[in-house]
C-alpha positions, 0 to 999 in steps of 0.5 A: 354215948357211941353206937357202931354202925356201918352201911356194909352191915346190910350185905346183899342177899338173894331175894328169897334168903330167910336172913333179915339183912335189911334190919341193920338198916332199918334199926338206926333209921327207926332210932333216928326217926323217933329221936332215940339217938342222934347221927352224931351217936353212930360211929363207922368202925374200921376193920379188925386187924388180922392179929386181933382176929388170930388172937380167937381164930385159927390162921387156916380159917382167917386165911379161907375167909380172907382168901376166898377159899372156902368149900361149897359145904363150908358156905352152906354151913355158914348160910351165905355165899362167900365174897370179900364184902362178906369178909369185910363185913365180919371184920368191921362187926368184929372191930365194932363190938371191940369198940363198944366194949371199950366204950361201955368201960368208959361210959357204962354201956356201948351198942353194935347194930350187928354182932352176936355171932355166936355160932362161929368157932375157932376153926369154922363158922356156921348159923349166918356166922363167920367170926366170933365178935364176942369172942374176939372183943373178950380176948382183946380186952384180956390180952390188953389187960382192960378186964380181967373177968368177962361174962358172956350172957347169951339170950338169943334163942339159939345156944352159943355154941361157938362161944361156949367151945372157944372158951371151954376151960377159960377161967377168965371168961364165963359163958351163960346161954339160955336157949331153946332146948329143941332148936338149932344147934342140934348138938350143943356145946357145954357152956359154963351155965346152959338153961335149956328151955322148953317150947312154948315158954311164955313170959312169966316163967322165962323172965322168973329163970332169968331173974334167979340165974343172973343175980347169982352169976353176977355174985359168983362171976364178979365179972369186969364187963358183961357182953350181952347177946339180945337176940330177938328170936325169942319172940312168939312171932318169930319163925324159927324161935319155938318160944312165946314171949311177947314183945313186952316180954322181950323188953322186960328181959332187957330191963332185967339185964340192964337194971342188974348191971348198972345197979352193980356198976357193971359195963355192958357191951351189947350186940343184937343177935338174931330175929326171924320174925315174918313181919320185919317190923316185929324184928326192928321194933324189938331190937329198938326197945333194946337201945331205948331200954339200956339207954334209959337205965344207963341214963343217956 
């Protein structure tokens, strides 16, 4: 089992920034401390090549990122100030997601400690997302003829609007987003399947909706791989999520996904997505449970 992690993931931000960048250091540290993984299982991805990025994103957008020519407005939409290190971070994350998807094809499951940058469109970024790592990975797998059909299962509390737009009309990638109806982004794109959730939804209703939808999708789409965005901003402790899932409910969500895919012999590539609980421990514990649950079900 290999897990993509690089110290560039934890990008320096102002002390009052609302994005919990420190979680990318704490997740692998906690998994190592608890003996869930070993140092040998962590690998550092290389930066994704330019031609791989351009298979998903426009040349104009990539050149703005590469050459540091984003406007102030574009930087505000992203939520980060541009820097060469930030761009490097994004292309390392993208390659990490490609690598763990390839690993999943051979070993059943693969994890990226970061990733899930689902608000990035072909020609712009927003919502802390500059490049769309799952879209880049899906296009890579398809172009390299590693797979014929990809299912992107996005269970972050925010709709995967960039992913939905990138694959609109593409019958080789099915986009599924189960998200807060009244949450960011306030203009939603159209996924192949959207399940908008009311504010305050609790474990039982959420899990029932997922247990009804996902098996039908597996039967309908017949994916060769599932890209699973396991955001933990569904937690009741999240500052922005508006849902009421407990930590145990979030763990059961992961268990439903992994158990179903494992039963059907479907490889799973996992990226962490968002999480904005006030206590960083709530975020890190929930992300670590995703690793523990997936590794246990897939037999690692």
